[in-house]
N, C-alpha and C positions, 0 to 999 in steps of 0.2 A: 755795781750797777744793779738796780732792781728792775725787773720786767713785770709790769702790772697790767693784766688784761691785754697783753700783746703790745702795749705801748712802752717805750723806753723812757725811764725817768732818771735824771741825775740825782743820786741820793747823797745824804750826809755821810754815808759809808765811804764815799770816795774822797773824803777830806784828808785821809791819812795816806801819805805816799811813802815809798821805800819799804824797808824791812819792818816786819812786825815782831815786837818783842814778846816775852812770855805772857804778858797781859797788857793789852792796849785798849783804850777807849776809842770807839769809832762813832762818835756823835751820839748824844743822848744816852739811851739805855742799851746800846748795841756794842758788843765786845768781840774782838778776836783774841784768842789766847792759845799759848803753847806753840811749839815748833818741833822739828825733828830732833830726836836724840834719845839716849838711853838713861839719862838722869831722871830722878824723880820729877814728875810734872811735865815731862816731854813724851812724845809718842813716836812709834814706828808704825805708820798706817793703822790708825784706830779703826776698829771693826764693829763695835757695838756699844750702845749707850743705854743707861737706865737712870731714872731719878727717883729718890725715895721721898717719903712724906715730909722730910726736913729740907727738901730741895738740895740734898747732896747728890752730886753727879758721879756715877760709876761708869768707867770706860775701860774696855779691854782692847789691847792692840795686838799687833802681829808678833809680839814677844811673849804673849800669854800673860802679861801683867794686867791685873785689875787695879786701876788707880781710882782714888776717891778725891773729889774736889768740892769746894763750896761753889755756889752759883756764879761767883766772880772768877773762878779758875784758880783759886788758891789750893795748893796741894794739901791733902790731909793724911792719907795713908796709901799703902800699896801691898798687894800680895800676888802670888802666882797660882795658876791651876796646877794640879799635881803632876801632869805630864803634858809635853807639847811637841815632842819629836815628830809625831805623825801629822800635826796640824794644830791650829789655834781655834778658840771659840769664836763664833760669829753671831751670837744672839744673846740678849739678856733682858730680863724684866723682873718685877717684884711680885711675890706671892701676896695673897690677902693678909697673911700674918707677918709680913715685913721681911721675908727672906729674899735674898738675891738669887734668882734662878738663872743659871748659866747653861746655854746650849753648847756643850763641849763637843764640837762638831765631829772631829775625827776620832773620838773615843766613844761615840754612839751612846751618849748619856746626857742627862740633865743633872747638874750639880746644884746644891743648895748651900748658901753661905749666910751667916749673920752679917749685918752691915759692917761689923768690925773685922770681917774676913775669916771667921771660924767656920770650917766646913761642918755641915750637919749630915753625916753619912746615911742616917736612917731614912732620910727623905729622898735620896737619890733615885732617879727613874732611869731604867735601861741599863746599858753597859755591855750589851751583847749585840754584835752585828748579825744581821739576817733579815729575811723577808717576812718572818712570822709576826703575828701580833705580839707586841711587847718588845720586839727586836727593832733595831734601827739601822738605817743607812747613815748618811751624814746629816746630823740634826742641825737645824738652822735657827729655830726660835721656839719659845714656849710662852703660853698665856693661860689665864684662868677665866672661867665664866663666873656668874654670880653665885652658883652653887658650889664653887670650889673645884670643879673638874678641870683637869689640865688638857691642853691641846699642844701637841708637839709636831712640828713640821720637819720634813727630811727630804733629801734629794739624792740623786744617783740613779740606780735601777729601781729605787723604792719610792719615787716621788709621790708623797702622800702626807696626810695629817692623821695622827692617832690621838684618840681620846682616852684619858685615864681618869678614874674616879678620885675623890679627894685623898684616898689612902694609897694612890699610886698604882691601882690595879687596872690593867688595860680593859677598855670597854668595846671599842670598835675602831674602824678605819674609815677615813673620809678620802675619797678620790684614789687615783692611781696615776702612773706615768702616762702622759699623753697630751694631746693638743685639743681634744674635744672638751665641751662644756663639762665641768665637774672634775676634770683631770688636771694634772699639774706638770710643769717643767720647772723645777727648782722653786717651790713655794718658800720664799726667803723671809718674808715678814708677816706677822700676825697681829691682829688687834681685835679685842672684844668690846663692843659698844654697850651703851646703857640698855639696849633692847635685847641683849644676849645674841647679837649677830656677830659672826666671825668674819672679819675682813681679811683677805689673803692677798698679799703682793706676789702674784704668780710670775716670778721674775723673767724666766726665759720664754714664757708665752706673752710677755709684754702686756699684761692685763691685770685687772682686779676681779676677784671672785668673792661672793658673799654667801654665807650659809646661816640658816636658822638653827641655833643651838638648843632651842626648847624641845626639839624632837630628837629621838634616838633611832637610827643614826641621824645626824644633822641633815637638814633638808637644803638642797641648793636653792638659792633665791634669784641671783642675777649675776651677770658679768658684764664688764665694759672695758674698753681700751683696745688699741691696735698699735703695732710697732711703727715708730717714726719720731721725728724731732719737732714736728709742728705743735702748736698749742693744742692740748687735748690728747695728743698721742703720747705713748710711753716707750721708753727703752730701758730695760732691766730695772723695773721698780723693786726696790730693796726694803723699804720701810713704809708703813702705812699707819695713820692715826685718823680718828674721827672725833670732832669736837662736839660739845653739847648742842650746838645749833645744827648739827648734821653735816657740816662741811668735812670733806675728806682731804687729807694732805698726804702726798705721795712723794717720796724721795727716790730719784732716778739716778742710779749709778751711771748708766750709759749716756744720759743727756746732761749730767752734771748740774742738776737743778732740783727744785721742789715745786710741785704743782698743787694748786688748790682746786677742788672739784665740788660740785653738788653731789648728793648721795646717789644720783642717777648717772654720774659720770660726765656732767656738763662742765666744761672748762671754765674756771673763774679767773685765776691769776697764776703767774709764774714768778719765782724768785731764783736768781742765779743764772747759771750758764758757765761754760768752761773758762777757766782762768785762775790766776794766782793772786789777783788783787782782792781788796775787800768786797764782799758781796758776790764773789765768784767762787766756784768749787772745782775740785779735781777728784772725780769718782767718789762722791760722798756716799758712805755706806748707810747712813741713817741719821735719825734725830730723836729727841725726846722733848716733851713739853713739861715745864714745871708748874707749880700750883698757881703761879701768877699768869699763866697762859703764854709764857715766853719760850720760844723754841731754841734748843741748843743742837746745832748740827755738827756731826763729826765729818769734817772736811778731810777725808782719809788720805788722799795722795798729796795733800798739802800739809799733812801731819799736824793738824790744828783743830780747834773748835771755834765756830762762829755762833754767837748768840744774837738771834734776830729779835727785834723789838716787837712783841705781841705776835699773833698769828694772822696779821694783816686784816 
């Protein structure tokens, strides 16, 4: 079921009944693929997703496997992070030079891999737990601005975002633990738009915050959002993206949905809601958009991916 602008519409997504196989077509250009399991191509609670310039989809799950698929969900390759006893990664994105950046959450570091799965150890950022600059708590995400600087978010006692230069040297800190404007409670998802503005899914504050990266330290610009389940409200936003038209897309773990907003936080549309049927989600951790503008959602507690036709 798709919920658009508060109205409920019966979608072609609902044309499929019963169990969903490893890859199933759900009307037109929308797919549901994968299911729970440890075999190649299956997931145990997928936790982060990134898409490269070839539209290959990279997904890490609760087993610390990084699996690679084509945009139709066909399995390509798999590898694991070096260690996972303490916990698993929960954020991924691609660097400007095409390396997969992995927020290795419970090992306080950002790992870099080639798309083929070879680690690039000289590019690693962090690795030491602590409160000082260059040290980390539990890292959640990493992105780059147009100049190649890195921004790494973390939570715990250290809720903040740190800026590193293109060589990986720490520059400054953005924010701190707290509920006031400019502070964070688990900044889970990051996105840098075409204006070099940093958008933050401030998960446990149930809001979005925006910073201007053209200044050092980055300047706070605005915030919006409040806790709740009504259209326009947020509950544990985990992933955020901004399209070329300035619309903002937020994946909510707590409300089991994705919302579309204007850049000022005005509600536009909703997709999803709790459930296991097509078009419904169970604690989705995130999504990524491919070069065709199609959104791929990791439906985490349903152990699958849903590919939504266009970004509405």
